[in-house]
C-alpha positions in Angstrom: 23.1 68.3 -6.9 24.7 66.9 -9.8 26.9 68.7 -12.2 24.7 68.4 -15.3 21.6 69.7 -13.1 23.7 73.0 -11.9 25.1 73.1 -15.6 21.1 73.3 -17.0 20.8 76.4 -14.6 23.6 78.4 -15.5 23.0 77.4 -19.4 19.3 78.7 -18.9 20.4 81.8 -17.0 22.9 82.9 -19.7 20.7 82.5 -22.3 18.0 84.9 -20.5 20.9 87.7 -20.3 22.2 86.4 -16.3 25.9 85.6 -16.7 26.6 83.2 -13.7 29.0 80.4 -13.6 30.0 77.0 -11.9 32.4 76.6 -8.8 35.3 74.4 -10.3 36.2 73.5 -6.7 35.6 69.8 -6.9 33.4 67.3 -5.6 32.3 69.5 -2.8 32.0 72.7 -4.5 30.8 71.9 -8.1 27.4 71.8 -7.0 27.3 75.8 -6.5 26.4 78.6 -8.5 29.2 81.5 -8.5 27.4 85.0 -8.6 30.0 88.1 -9.2 27.8 91.1 -9.2 29.2 94.4 -10.1 30.4 96.6 -7.0 27.5 99.2 -8.1 24.2 97.1 -8.6 20.5 98.1 -8.6 17.7 96.8 -6.8 16.0 96.0 -10.3 19.0 94.5 -11.4 19.2 92.3 -8.5 15.2 91.3 -8.9 16.2 90.5 -12.1 18.7 88.0 -11.2 16.9 86.7 -8.9 13.6 86.1 -11.2 16.1 84.5 -13.7 17.5 82.0 -11.6 13.8 81.1 -9.9 12.7 80.3 -13.3 15.9 78.2 -14.1 15.4 76.1 -11.0 11.7 76.1 -11.9 12.2 74.8 -15.5 14.2 72.0 -14.1 11.5 71.0 -12.2 11.8 67.9 -9.9 15.0 67.3 -11.0 17.1 69.3 -9.1 15.6 67.6 -5.7 16.9 64.2 -7.0 20.4 63.2 -6.4 
């Protein structure tokens, strides 16, 4: 997945209160979204992260499937 599409997902998540990052691992890892949850996290917090990322991916629509 191109870096600009990953950036769109990361930016959407951040605007919606979920801090995620992109891997800086070069060509092979540049399409990776990095999650670093705290050691203690509730099910509700996990559900929120998943919901925001799901919405971010949906907002990108068919763009995520195209390379």
